[in-house]
C-alpha positions in Angstrom: 36.8 132.6 -176.1 36.7 135.2 -178.8 35.2 138.4 -177.4 36.7 141.5 -175.9 35.2 140.7 -172.5 37.0 137.3 -172.8 40.3 139.0 -173.5 39.7 141.4 -170.6 39.0 138.6 -168.3 42.1 136.7 -169.3 44.1 139.9 -169.1 42.9 140.6 -165.5 43.6 137.0 -164.4 46.9 136.9 -166.0 48.0 140.2 -164.5 46.8 139.1 -161.0 48.7 135.9 -161.3 51.8 137.9 -162.5 51.6 140.1 -159.3 51.5 137.1 -157.3 54.5 135.8 -159.1 52.6 132.7 -160.5 54.5 133.0 -163.7 53.2 129.8 -165.3 49.7 130.6 -164.9 50.2 134.1 -165.8 51.9 133.2 -169.1 49.1 130.9 -170.0 46.4 133.5 -169.5 48.3 136.3 -171.1 49.1 134.2 -174.1 45.4 133.2 -174.4 44.5 136.9 -174.1 47.0 137.8 -176.9 45.5 135.1 -179.1 42.0 136.3 -178.5 42.9 140.1 -179.0 46.2 140.3 -180.9 45.6 144.0 -181.6 45.6 145.1 -178.0 48.9 146.6 -177.0 48.3 146.4 -173.3 48.1 142.7 -173.5 51.3 142.4 -175.5 52.9 144.6 -172.9 51.9 142.5 -170.0 53.0 139.4 -171.8 56.3 141.0 -172.3 56.6 141.8 -168.7 55.7 138.2 -167.7 58.2 136.8 -170.3 60.9 139.1 -168.9 60.2 137.9 -165.4 60.3 134.3 -166.6 63.9 135.0 -168.1 62.5 134.5 -171.7 64.2 137.7 -172.9 64.0 137.2 -176.6 60.3 136.5 -176.5 59.9 139.4 -174.1 61.5 141.8 -176.5 59.4 140.6 -179.4 56.2 141.3 -177.3 57.4 144.6 -176.2 58.2 145.7 -179.8 54.8 144.4 -180.8 53.1 146.5 -178.1 54.9 149.6 -179.2 54.1 148.9 -182.8 50.4 148.5 -181.9 50.1 151.7 -179.8 53.2 153.9 -179.5 51.6 156.6 -177.4 49.7 154.6 -174.8 50.7 155.7 -171.3 49.6 152.3 -169.9 51.6 150.4 -172.4 54.7 152.6 -171.9 54.3 152.4 -168.1 54.0 148.6 -168.3 57.0 148.3 -170.4 59.0 150.6 -168.1 
């Protein structure tokens, strides 16, 4: 998978799994999306959220910081990070 549409599909799937509290599947999809599109702040933000819910605080903080560094004025990113 290497296209934006692939990243979008992985992001959507990961976010849906996250909402269903299926953390293992969510983390897998979101990590895949991040690998495909490392420049997308919203993916980093969702991965940070999933990592936080999985009690992986250090990794969550790294992803949150990456999301902010990628796009500091994105309302969606800021909303996701809380």
